[in-house]
N, CA, C, O and CB atoms as a CASP TS submission, in Angstrom:
PFRMAT TS
TARGET T0000
AUTHOR 0000-0000-0000
METHOD Language model
MODEL 1
PARENT N/A
ATOM      1  N   MET     1       8.117   0.264  -7.443  1.00  0.00           N
ATOM      2  CA  MET     1       7.297   0.905  -6.436  1.00  0.00           C
ATOM      3  C   MET     1       8.106   0.980  -5.150  1.00  0.00           C
ATOM      4  O   MET     1       8.583  -0.045  -4.663  1.00  0.00           O
ATOM      5  CB  MET     1       5.957   0.140  -6.220  1.00  0.00           C
ATOM      6  N   PRO     2       8.265   2.152  -4.604  1.00  0.00           N
ATOM      7  CA  PRO     2       8.987   2.281  -3.339  1.00  0.00           C
ATOM      8  C   PRO     2       8.162   1.749  -2.163  1.00  0.00           C
ATOM      9  O   PRO     2       7.008   2.130  -1.965  1.00  0.00           O
ATOM     10  CB  PRO     2       9.364   3.746  -3.094  1.00  0.00           C
ATOM     11  N   LEU     3       8.781   0.868  -1.400  1.00  0.00           N
ATOM     12  CA  LEU     3       8.190   0.347  -0.168  1.00  0.00           C
ATOM     13  C   LEU     3       9.155   0.673   0.962  1.00  0.00           C
ATOM     14  O   LEU     3      10.344   0.367   0.869  1.00  0.00           O
ATOM     15  CB  LEU     3       7.909  -1.205  -0.259  1.00  0.00           C
ATOM     16  N   TYR     4       8.657   1.286   2.021  1.00  0.00           N
ATOM     17  CA  TYR     4       9.516   1.695   3.123  1.00  0.00           C
ATOM     18  C   TYR     4       9.004   1.142   4.439  1.00  0.00           C
ATOM     19  O   TYR     4       7.805   1.181   4.719  1.00  0.00           O
ATOM     20  CB  TYR     4       9.612   3.216   3.191  1.00  0.00           C
ATOM     21  N   SER     5       9.926   0.623   5.249  1.00  0.00           N
ATOM     22  CA  SER     5       9.596   0.231   6.616  1.00  0.00           C
ATOM     23  C   SER     5       9.573   1.475   7.488  1.00  0.00           C
ATOM     24  O   SER     5      10.267   2.454   7.210  1.00  0.00           O
ATOM     25  CB  SER     5      10.610  -0.814   7.165  1.00  0.00           C
ATOM     26  N   PHE     6       8.765   1.429   8.552  1.00  0.00           N
ATOM     27  CA  PHE     6       8.723   2.517   9.525  1.00  0.00           C
ATOM     28  C   PHE     6       8.550   1.905  10.902  1.00  0.00           C
ATOM     29  O   PHE     6       7.574   1.199  11.155  1.00  0.00           O
ATOM     30  CB  PHE     6       7.573   3.531   9.208  1.00  0.00           C
ATOM     31  N   GLU     7       9.487   2.172  11.786  1.00  0.00           N
ATOM     32  CA  GLU     7       9.470   1.645  13.146  1.00  0.00           C
ATOM     33  C   GLU     7       9.246   0.134  13.166  1.00  0.00           C
ATOM     34  O   GLU     7       8.458  -0.376  13.962  1.00  0.00           O
ATOM     35  CB  GLU     7       8.391   2.340  13.960  1.00  0.00           C
ATOM     36  N   GLY     8       9.947  -0.571  12.283  1.00  0.00           N
ATOM     37  CA  GLY     8       9.905  -2.026  12.253  1.00  0.00           C
ATOM     38  C   GLY     8       8.712  -2.636  11.542  1.00  0.00           C
ATOM     39  O   GLY     8       8.570  -3.859  11.523  1.00  0.00           O
ATOM     40  N   ARG     9       7.858  -1.825  10.962  1.00  0.00           N
ATOM     41  CA  ARG     9       6.688  -2.344  10.237  1.00  0.00           C
ATOM     42  C   ARG     9       6.841  -2.045   8.756  1.00  0.00           C
ATOM     43  O   ARG     9       7.223  -0.944   8.359  1.00  0.00           O
ATOM     44  CB  ARG     9       5.365  -1.725  10.783  1.00  0.00           C
ATOM     45  N   SER    10       6.532  -3.056   7.947  1.00  0.00           N
ATOM     46  CA  SER    10       6.703  -2.938   6.499  1.00  0.00           C
ATOM     47  C   SER    10       5.398  -3.228   5.778  1.00  0.00           C
ATOM     48  O   SER    10       4.551  -3.954   6.299  1.00  0.00           O
ATOM     49  CB  SER    10       7.800  -3.888   6.005  1.00  0.00           C
ATOM     50  N   PRO    11       5.227  -2.672   4.595  1.00  0.00           N
ATOM     51  CA  PRO    11       4.027  -2.962   3.807  1.00  0.00           C
ATOM     52  C   PRO    11       3.950  -4.442   3.425  1.00  0.00           C
ATOM     53  O   PRO    11       4.970  -5.093   3.200  1.00  0.00           O
ATOM     54  CB  PRO    11       4.002  -2.095   2.544  1.00  0.00           C
ATOM     55  N   THR    12       2.718  -4.960   3.356  1.00  0.00           N
ATOM     56  CA  THR    12       2.478  -6.302   2.829  1.00  0.00           C
ATOM     57  C   THR    12       1.497  -6.171   1.674  1.00  0.00           C
ATOM     58  O   THR    12       0.488  -5.471   1.764  1.00  0.00           O
ATOM     59  CB  THR    12       1.930  -7.276   3.940  1.00  0.00           C
ATOM     60  N   ILE    13       1.819  -6.860   0.590  1.00  0.00           N
ATOM     61  CA  ILE    13       1.016  -6.750  -0.628  1.00  0.00           C
ATOM     62  C   ILE    13       0.682  -8.146  -1.117  1.00  0.00           C
ATOM     63  O   ILE    13       1.573  -8.967  -1.333  1.00  0.00           O
ATOM     64  CB  ILE    13       1.763  -5.941  -1.730  1.00  0.00           C
ATOM     65  N   ASP    14      -0.595  -8.411  -1.289  1.00  0.00           N
ATOM     66  CA  ASP    14      -1.017  -9.689  -1.857  1.00  0.00           C
ATOM     67  C   ASP    14      -0.564  -9.748  -3.313  1.00  0.00           C
ATOM     68  O   ASP    14      -0.618  -8.737  -4.013  1.00  0.00           O
ATOM     69  CB  ASP    14      -2.567  -9.874  -1.745  1.00  0.00           C
ATOM     70  N   PRO    15      -0.118 -10.914  -3.782  1.00  0.00           N
ATOM     71  CA  PRO    15       0.308 -11.030  -5.183  1.00  0.00           C
ATOM     72  C   PRO    15      -0.789 -10.689  -6.188  1.00  0.00           C
ATOM     73  O   PRO    15      -0.488 -10.368  -7.338  1.00  0.00           O
ATOM     74  CB  PRO    15       0.796 -12.426  -5.445  1.00  0.00           C
ATOM     75  N   GLY    16      -2.050 -10.752  -5.778  1.00  0.00           N
ATOM     76  CA  GLY    16      -3.160 -10.434  -6.668  1.00  0.00           C
ATOM     77  C   GLY    16      -3.533  -8.960  -6.691  1.00  0.00           C
ATOM     78  O   GLY    16      -4.515  -8.583  -7.330  1.00  0.00           O
ATOM     79  N   ALA    17      -2.767  -8.124  -6.004  1.00  0.00           N
ATOM     80  CA  ALA    17      -3.022  -6.675  -5.984  1.00  0.00           C
ATOM     81  C   ALA    17      -2.193  -5.995  -7.068  1.00  0.00           C
ATOM     82  O   ALA    17      -1.186  -6.534  -7.527  1.00  0.00           O
ATOM     83  CB  ALA    17      -2.692  -6.069  -4.586  1.00  0.00           C
ATOM     84  N   PHE    18      -2.631  -4.799  -7.473  1.00  0.00           N
ATOM     85  CA  PHE    18      -1.856  -3.985  -8.414  1.00  0.00           C
ATOM     86  C   PHE    18      -1.333  -2.763  -7.678  1.00  0.00           C
ATOM     87  O   PHE    18      -2.099  -2.017  -7.068  1.00  0.00           O
ATOM     88  CB  PHE    18      -2.717  -3.564  -9.651  1.00  0.00           C
ATOM     89  N   ILE    19      -0.023  -2.567  -7.741  1.00  0.00           N
ATOM     90  CA  ILE    19       0.610  -1.368  -7.195  1.00  0.00           C
ATOM     91  C   ILE    19       1.368  -0.720  -8.346  1.00  0.00           C
ATOM     92  O   ILE    19       2.265  -1.335  -8.922  1.00  0.00           O
ATOM     93  CB  ILE    19       1.571  -1.703  -5.972  1.00  0.00           C
ATOM     94  N   ALA    20       1.014   0.513  -8.684  1.00  0.00           N
ATOM     95  CA  ALA    20       1.682   1.219  -9.781  1.00  0.00           C
ATOM     96  C   ALA    20       3.152   1.463  -9.422  1.00  0.00           C
ATOM     97  O   ALA    20       3.491   1.611  -8.248  1.00  0.00           O
ATOM     98  CB  ALA    20       0.962   2.567 -10.089  1.00  0.00           C
ATOM     99  N   PRO    21       4.012   1.504 -10.429  1.00  0.00           N
ATOM    100  CA  PRO    21       5.447   1.686 -10.172  1.00  0.00           C
ATOM    101  C   PRO    21       5.798   2.983  -9.441  1.00  0.00           C
ATOM    102  O   PRO    21       6.824   3.046  -8.765  1.00  0.00           O
ATOM    103  CB  PRO    21       6.188   1.646 -11.468  1.00  0.00           C
ATOM    104  N   THR    22       4.969   4.010  -9.566  1.00  0.00           N
ATOM    105  CA  THR    22       5.275   5.287  -8.909  1.00  0.00           C
ATOM    106  C   THR    22       4.513   5.483  -7.598  1.00  0.00           C
ATOM    107  O   THR    22       4.618   6.543  -6.981  1.00  0.00           O
ATOM    108  CB  THR    22       4.961   6.432  -9.847  1.00  0.00           C
ATOM    109  N   ALA    23       3.751   4.487  -7.166  1.00  0.00           N
ATOM    110  CA  ALA    23       3.067   4.558  -5.868  1.00  0.00           C
ATOM    111  C   ALA    23       4.084   4.314  -4.753  1.00  0.00           C
ATOM    112  O   ALA    23       5.077   3.614  -4.955  1.00  0.00           O
ATOM    113  CB  ALA    23       1.896   3.515  -5.788  1.00  0.00           C
ATOM    114  N   THR    24       3.833   4.895  -3.576  1.00  0.00           N
ATOM    115  CA  THR    24       4.729   4.738  -2.434  1.00  0.00           C
ATOM    116  C   THR    24       3.931   4.238  -1.237  1.00  0.00           C
ATOM    117  O   THR    24       2.897   4.807  -0.887  1.00  0.00           O
ATOM    118  CB  THR    24       5.445   6.075  -2.098  1.00  0.00           C
ATOM    119  N   LEU    25       4.426   3.156  -0.605  1.00  0.00           N
ATOM    120  CA  LEU    25       3.792   2.599   0.589  1.00  0.00           C
ATOM    121  C   LEU    25       4.790   2.656   1.734  1.00  0.00           C
ATOM    122  O   LEU    25       5.941   2.244   1.594  1.00  0.00           O
ATOM    123  CB  LEU    25       3.305   1.136   0.345  1.00  0.00           C
ATOM    124  N   ILE    26       4.330   3.177   2.879  1.00  0.00           N
ATOM    125  CA  ILE    26       5.215   3.395   4.019  1.00  0.00           C
ATOM    126  C   ILE    26       4.580   2.806   5.273  1.00  0.00           C
ATOM    127  O   ILE    26       3.436   3.120   5.600  1.00  0.00           O
ATOM    128  CB  ILE    26       5.510   4.906   4.212  1.00  0.00           C
ATOM    129  N   GLY    27       5.321   1.957   5.971  1.00  0.00           N
ATOM    130  CA  GLY    27       4.881   1.453   7.268  1.00  0.00           C
ATOM    131  C   GLY    27       3.913   0.295   7.191  1.00  0.00           C
ATOM    132  O   GLY    27       4.021  -0.569   6.321  1.00  0.00           O
ATOM    133  N   ASP    28       2.956   0.287   8.121  1.00  0.00           N
ATOM    134  CA  ASP    28       2.049  -0.845   8.342  1.00  0.00           C
ATOM    135  C   ASP    28       0.860  -0.798   7.373  1.00  0.00           C
ATOM    136  O   ASP    28      -0.289  -0.630   7.782  1.00  0.00           O
ATOM    137  CB  ASP    28       1.544  -0.848   9.799  1.00  0.00           C
ATOM    138  N   VAL    29       1.168  -0.952   6.084  1.00  0.00           N
ATOM    139  CA  VAL    29       0.160  -0.913   5.018  1.00  0.00           C
ATOM    140  C   VAL    29      -0.078  -2.340   4.539  1.00  0.00           C
ATOM    141  O   VAL    29       0.873  -3.085   4.302  1.00  0.00           O
ATOM    142  CB  VAL    29       0.612   0.015   3.829  1.00  0.00           C
ATOM    143  N   HIS    30      -1.341  -2.720   4.396  1.00  0.00           N
ATOM    144  CA  HIS    30      -1.704  -4.046   3.895  1.00  0.00           C
ATOM    145  C   HIS    30      -2.620  -3.859   2.690  1.00  0.00           C
ATOM    146  O   HIS    30      -3.643  -3.179   2.776  1.00  0.00           O
ATOM    147  CB  HIS    30      -2.401  -4.913   5.008  1.00  0.00           C
ATOM    148  N   VAL    31      -2.246  -4.466   1.568  1.00  0.00           N
ATOM    149  CA  VAL    31      -3.049  -4.363   0.349  1.00  0.00           C
ATOM    150  C   VAL    31      -3.530  -5.769   0.002  1.00  0.00           C
ATOM    151  O   VAL    31      -2.723  -6.666  -0.245  1.00  0.00           O
ATOM    152  CB  VAL    31      -2.223  -3.724  -0.844  1.00  0.00           C
ATOM    153  N   GLU    32      -4.843  -5.955  -0.014  1.00  0.00           N
ATOM    154  CA  GLU    32      -5.435  -7.267  -0.258  1.00  0.00           C
ATOM    155  C   GLU    32      -5.542  -7.574  -1.751  1.00  0.00           C
ATOM    156  O   GLU    32      -5.381  -6.689  -2.592  1.00  0.00           O
ATOM    157  CB  GLU    32      -6.812  -7.346   0.386  1.00  0.00           C
ATOM    158  N   ALA    33      -5.815  -8.838  -2.064  1.00  0.00           N
ATOM    159  CA  ALA    33      -5.991  -9.278  -3.453  1.00  0.00           C
ATOM    160  C   ALA    33      -7.107  -8.489  -4.114  1.00  0.00           C
ATOM    161  O   ALA    33      -8.134  -8.209  -3.497  1.00  0.00           O
ATOM    162  CB  ALA    33      -6.297 -10.790  -3.517  1.00  0.00           C
ATOM    163  N   GLY    34      -6.900  -8.135  -5.366  1.00  0.00           N
ATOM    164  CA  GLY    34      -7.920  -7.417  -6.115  1.00  0.00           C
ATOM    165  C   GLY    34      -7.959  -5.925  -5.845  1.00  0.00           C
ATOM    166  O   GLY    34      -8.715  -5.202  -6.493  1.00  0.00           O
ATOM    167  N   ALA    35      -7.162  -5.451  -4.902  1.00  0.00           N
ATOM    168  CA  ALA    35      -7.082  -4.015  -4.616  1.00  0.00           C
ATOM    169  C   ALA    35      -6.012  -3.394  -5.503  1.00  0.00           C
ATOM    170  O   ALA    35      -5.185  -4.101  -6.080  1.00  0.00           O
ATOM    171  CB  ALA    35      -6.769  -3.753  -3.106  1.00  0.00           C
ATOM    172  N   SER    36      -6.031  -2.059  -5.611  1.00  0.00           N
ATOM    173  CA  SER    36      -5.026  -1.383  -6.432  1.00  0.00           C
ATOM    174  C   SER    36      -4.651  -0.038  -5.823  1.00  0.00           C
ATOM    175  O   SER    36      -5.463   0.640  -5.193  1.00  0.00           O
ATOM    176  CB  SER    36      -5.542  -1.190  -7.867  1.00  0.00           C
ATOM    177  N   VAL    37      -3.391   0.320  -6.035  1.00  0.00           N
ATOM    178  CA  VAL    37      -2.874   1.624  -5.625  1.00  0.00           C
ATOM    179  C   VAL    37      -2.256   2.222  -6.879  1.00  0.00           C
ATOM    180  O   VAL    37      -1.333   1.651  -7.460  1.00  0.00           O
ATOM    181  CB  VAL    37      -1.818   1.515  -4.425  1.00  0.00           C
ATOM    182  N   TRP    38      -2.769   3.373  -7.292  1.00  0.00           N
ATOM    183  CA  TRP    38      -2.440   3.923  -8.606  1.00  0.00           C
ATOM    184  C   TRP    38      -1.300   4.930  -8.562  1.00  0.00           C
ATOM    185  O   TRP    38      -0.787   5.276  -7.498  1.00  0.00           O
ATOM    186  CB  TRP    38      -3.653   4.573  -9.203  1.00  0.00           C
ATOM    187  N   PHE    39      -0.924   5.385  -9.739  1.00  0.00           N
ATOM    188  CA  PHE    39       0.249   6.217  -9.968  1.00  0.00           C
ATOM    189  C   PHE    39       0.289   7.443  -9.053  1.00  0.00           C
ATOM    190  O   PHE    39      -0.693   8.172  -8.916  1.00  0.00           O
ATOM    191  CB  PHE    39       0.286   6.657 -11.410  1.00  0.00           C
ATOM    192  N   ASN    40       1.446   7.647  -8.436  1.00  0.00           N
ATOM    193  CA  ASN    40       1.767   8.786  -7.566  1.00  0.00           C
ATOM    194  C   ASN    40       1.001   8.817  -6.243  1.00  0.00           C
ATOM    195  O   ASN    40       1.136   9.777  -5.484  1.00  0.00           O
ATOM    196  CB  ASN    40       1.501  10.050  -8.301  1.00  0.00           C
ATOM    197  N   ALA    41       0.210   7.798  -5.956  1.00  0.00           N
ATOM    198  CA  ALA    41      -0.468   7.741  -4.654  1.00  0.00           C
ATOM    199  C   ALA    41       0.556   7.405  -3.566  1.00  0.00           C
ATOM    200  O   ALA    41       1.495   6.645  -3.801  1.00  0.00           O
ATOM    201  CB  ALA    41      -1.625   6.685  -4.670  1.00  0.00           C
ATOM    202  N   VAL    42       0.366   7.973  -2.388  1.00  0.00           N
ATOM    203  CA  VAL    42       1.227   7.694  -1.236  1.00  0.00           C
ATOM    204  C   VAL    42       0.335   7.239  -0.091  1.00  0.00           C
ATOM    205  O   VAL    42      -0.631   7.914   0.261  1.00  0.00           O
ATOM    206  CB  VAL    42       2.078   8.954  -0.828  1.00  0.00           C
ATOM    207  N   ILE    43       0.667   6.084   0.490  1.00  0.00           N
ATOM    208  CA  ILE    43      -0.043   5.586   1.668  1.00  0.00           C
ATOM    209  C   ILE    43       0.976   5.506   2.795  1.00  0.00           C
ATOM    210  O   ILE    43       1.956   4.765   2.712  1.00  0.00           O
ATOM    211  CB  ILE    43      -0.728   4.181   1.399  1.00  0.00           C
ATOM    212  N   ARG    44       0.732   6.274   3.842  1.00  0.00           N
ATOM    213  CA  ARG    44       1.670   6.370   4.962  1.00  0.00           C
ATOM    214  C   ARG    44       0.976   5.909   6.237  1.00  0.00           C
ATOM    215  O   ARG    44       0.097   6.596   6.758  1.00  0.00           O
ATOM    216  CB  ARG    44       2.205   7.824   5.123  1.00  0.00           C
ATOM    217  N   ALA    45       1.375   4.745   6.734  1.00  0.00           N
ATOM    218  CA  ALA    45       0.773   4.174   7.942  1.00  0.00           C
ATOM    219  C   ALA    45       1.798   4.223   9.068  1.00  0.00           C
ATOM    220  O   ALA    45       2.437   3.220   9.386  1.00  0.00           O
ATOM    221  CB  ALA    45       0.284   2.705   7.696  1.00  0.00           C
ATOM    222  N   ASP    46       1.946   5.398   9.662  1.00  0.00           N
ATOM    223  CA  ASP    46       2.933   5.537  10.727  1.00  0.00           C
ATOM    224  C   ASP    46       2.315   5.545  12.125  1.00  0.00           C
ATOM    225  O   ASP    46       3.022   5.284  13.098  1.00  0.00           O
ATOM    226  CB  ASP    46       3.720   6.799  10.521  1.00  0.00           C
ATOM    227  N   PHE    47       1.021   5.835  12.255  1.00  0.00           N
ATOM    228  CA  PHE    47       0.366   5.847  13.564  1.00  0.00           C
ATOM    229  C   PHE    47      -0.539   4.638  13.788  1.00  0.00           C
ATOM    230  O   PHE    47      -0.714   4.197  14.924  1.00  0.00           O
ATOM    231  CB  PHE    47      -0.440   7.111  13.720  1.00  0.00           C
ATOM    232  N   ALA    48      -1.109   4.104  12.720  1.00  0.00           N
ATOM    233  CA  ALA    48      -2.012   2.958  12.806  1.00  0.00           C
ATOM    234  C   ALA    48      -1.964   2.214  11.475  1.00  0.00           C
ATOM    235  O   ALA    48      -1.571   2.791  10.461  1.00  0.00           O
ATOM    236  CB  ALA    48      -3.477   3.407  13.152  1.00  0.00           C
ATOM    237  N   PRO    49      -2.361   0.938  11.465  1.00  0.00           N
ATOM    238  CA  PRO    49      -2.366   0.193  10.204  1.00  0.00           C
ATOM    239  C   PRO    49      -3.373   0.770   9.213  1.00  0.00           C
ATOM    240  O   PRO    49      -4.407   1.313   9.602  1.00  0.00           O
ATOM    241  CB  PRO    49      -2.679  -1.279  10.461  1.00  0.00           C
ATOM    242  N   ILE    50      -3.053   0.644   7.937  1.00  0.00           N
ATOM    243  CA  ILE    50      -3.980   0.988   6.860  1.00  0.00           C
ATOM    244  C   ILE    50      -4.176  -0.273   6.037  1.00  0.00           C
ATOM    245  O   ILE    50      -3.209  -0.890   5.591  1.00  0.00           O
ATOM    246  CB  ILE    50      -3.444   2.186   5.974  1.00  0.00           C
ATOM    247  N   ILE    51      -5.439  -0.655   5.838  1.00  0.00           N
ATOM    248  CA  ILE    51      -5.762  -1.849   5.059  1.00  0.00           C
ATOM    249  C   ILE    51      -6.553  -1.418   3.837  1.00  0.00           C
ATOM    250  O   ILE    51      -7.614  -0.805   3.954  1.00  0.00           O
ATOM    251  CB  ILE    51      -6.565  -2.889   5.907  1.00  0.00           C
ATOM    252  N   VAL    52      -6.025  -1.743   2.662  1.00  0.00           N
ATOM    253  CA  VAL    52      -6.738  -1.489   1.410  1.00  0.00           C
ATOM    254  C   VAL    52      -7.420  -2.814   1.071  1.00  0.00           C
ATOM    255  O   VAL    52      -6.770  -3.768   0.643  1.00  0.00           O
ATOM    256  CB  VAL    52      -5.758  -0.984   0.231  1.00  0.00           C
ATOM    257  N   ARG    53      -8.721  -2.857   1.266  1.00  0.00           N
ATOM    258  CA  ARG    53      -9.483  -4.101   1.151  1.00  0.00           C
ATOM    259  C   ARG    53      -9.680  -4.540  -0.299  1.00  0.00           C
ATOM    260  O   ARG    53      -9.505  -3.764  -1.239  1.00  0.00           O
ATOM    261  CB  ARG    53     -10.831  -3.939   1.818  1.00  0.00           C
ATOM    262  N   GLU    54     -10.048  -5.808  -0.443  1.00  0.00           N
ATOM    263  CA  GLU    54     -10.284  -6.408  -1.756  1.00  0.00           C
ATOM    264  C   GLU    54     -11.245  -5.554  -2.579  1.00  0.00           C
ATOM    265  O   GLU    54     -12.324  -5.189  -2.113  1.00  0.00           O
ATOM    266  CB  GLU    54     -10.840  -7.831  -1.604  1.00  0.00           C
ATOM    267  N   GLY    55     -10.841  -5.245  -3.802  1.00  0.00           N
ATOM    268  CA  GLY    55     -11.680  -4.487  -4.718  1.00  0.00           C
ATOM    269  C   GLY    55     -11.572  -2.978  -4.577  1.00  0.00           C
ATOM    270  O   GLY    55     -12.088  -2.243  -5.419  1.00  0.00           O
ATOM    271  N   ALA    56     -10.907  -2.502  -3.524  1.00  0.00           N
ATOM    272  CA  ALA    56     -10.750  -1.051  -3.336  1.00  0.00           C
ATOM    273  C   ALA    56      -9.609  -0.532  -4.201  1.00  0.00           C
ATOM    274  O   ALA    56      -8.734  -1.291  -4.618  1.00  0.00           O
ATOM    275  CB  ALA    56     -10.489  -0.712  -1.845  1.00  0.00           C
ATOM    276  N   ASN    57      -9.632   0.786  -4.465  1.00  0.00           N
ATOM    277  CA  ASN    57      -8.499   1.388  -5.163  1.00  0.00           C
ATOM    278  C   ASN    57      -8.180   2.736  -4.542  1.00  0.00           C
ATOM    279  O   ASN    57      -9.060   3.439  -4.045  1.00  0.00           O
ATOM    280  CB  ASN    57      -8.795   1.539  -6.673  1.00  0.00           C
ATOM    281  N   VAL    58      -6.902   3.080  -4.583  1.00  0.00           N
ATOM    282  CA  VAL    58      -6.410   4.354  -4.068  1.00  0.00           C
ATOM    283  C   VAL    58      -5.812   5.085  -5.255  1.00  0.00           C
ATOM    284  O   VAL    58      -4.948   4.555  -5.954  1.00  0.00           O
ATOM    285  CB  VAL    58      -5.354   4.162  -2.900  1.00  0.00           C
ATOM    286  N   GLN    59      -6.281   6.319  -5.479  1.00  0.00           N
ATOM    287  CA  GLN    59      -5.815   7.101  -6.627  1.00  0.00           C
ATOM    288  C   GLN    59      -5.319   8.458  -6.150  1.00  0.00           C
ATOM    289  O   GLN    59      -5.753   8.971  -5.119  1.00  0.00           O
ATOM    290  CB  GLN    59      -6.942   7.274  -7.679  1.00  0.00           C
ATOM    291  N   ASP    60      -4.405   9.023  -6.919  1.00  0.00           N
ATOM    292  CA  ASP    60      -3.927  10.374  -6.634  1.00  0.00           C
ATOM    293  C   ASP    60      -4.819  11.364  -7.338  1.00  0.00           C
ATOM    294  O   ASP    60      -4.601  12.571  -7.237  1.00  0.00           O
ATOM    295  CB  ASP    60      -2.456  10.558  -7.070  1.00  0.00           C
TER
END
């Protein structure tokens, strides 16, 4: 899974989260335990933080 820093901020992922190998996270992204980001989804947090809360999922 590609993880990219942006302006000194990097994604943080709880070990209990699922991130698909083809998902892309950029910048100030936080993924909590039990959350998931699925195949080909892109989360880009360049203007403000994005928090994927426990139990949430992001799909393409």
